[in-house]
C-alpha positions as CSV (number, residue, x, y, z in Angstrom):
1,M,-46.4,5.8,1.7
2,I,-42.8,5.8,1.6
3,Q,-41.7,9.5,1.1
4,N,-38.2,10.2,0.1
5,R,-35.9,12.9,-0.7
6,I,-34.2,11.6,-4.2
7,K,-34.5,14.7,-5.8
8,E,-32.7,16.6,-3.0
9,Y,-30.0,14.3,-2.6
10,R,-29.6,14.5,-6.8
11,A,-29.7,17.9,-6.8
12,R,-26.9,18.3,-4.1
13,H,-24.5,15.9,-6.3
14,N,-25.6,17.2,-9.6
15,M,-27.2,14.4,-10.9
16,T,-29.7,13.6,-13.4
17,Q,-32.0,10.7,-13.3
18,G,-30.7,9.0,-16.0
19,E,-27.4,9.0,-14.0
20,L,-28.6,7.9,-10.6
21,A,-30.8,5.3,-12.8
22,D,-27.6,3.8,-14.5
23,L,-25.6,4.1,-11.1
24,V,-28.4,1.8,-9.5
25,G,-29.3,-0.9,-12.5
26,V,-32.9,0.6,-13.0
27,R,-34.7,2.5,-15.9
28,R,-34.6,6.4,-15.7
29,E,-38.3,5.9,-15.6
30,T,-38.3,4.1,-12.3
31,I,-36.3,6.9,-10.9
32,G,-38.9,9.6,-11.7
33,N,-41.8,7.4,-10.6
34,L,-39.8,6.7,-7.3
35,E,-39.4,10.9,-6.9
36,K,-43.0,11.2,-7.4
37,G,-44.2,8.7,-4.9
38,R,-45.7,6.3,-7.7
39,Y,-43.4,3.3,-6.8
40,N,-41.8,2.0,-3.5
41,P,-38.5,0.4,-4.0
42,S,-37.4,-2.8,-2.8
43,L,-34.8,-2.7,-0.2
44,V,-32.0,-3.8,-2.5
45,L,-32.6,-0.6,-4.2
46,A,-33.3,1.7,-1.6
47,W,-29.8,0.3,0.1
48,R,-28.0,1.1,-3.7
49,I,-29.8,4.5,-3.9
50,A,-27.9,5.1,-0.1
51,A,-25.1,4.0,-1.1
52,V,-24.7,6.2,-4.1
53,F,-24.9,9.1,-2.0
54,Q,-23.3,7.4,0.9
55,V,-25.9,7.9,3.5
56,T,-28.1,5.7,5.5
57,I,-31.4,4.7,3.9
58,E,-33.2,6.4,6.5
59,E,-31.6,9.5,5.4
60,I,-33.6,9.5,2.2
61,F,-36.7,7.2,2.8
62,T,-39.1,7.6,5.5
63,V,-42.4,5.9,5.9
64,E,-45.7,8.3,6.6
65,A,-48.2,6.7,8.2
């Protein structure tokens, strides 16, 4: 399972799910599903999200065994 800190980073940047979705080219629902752990991102989407926040992918996404 992939855990993420998207919600935390959005809060730090005062960003809504819709704003992040627009920046990375997905629907707002996709961001919500990512935050709730219902969806694992593609590598490209994970990279885009990390790029928005100017951090590495590993700072946002971690793999839980």
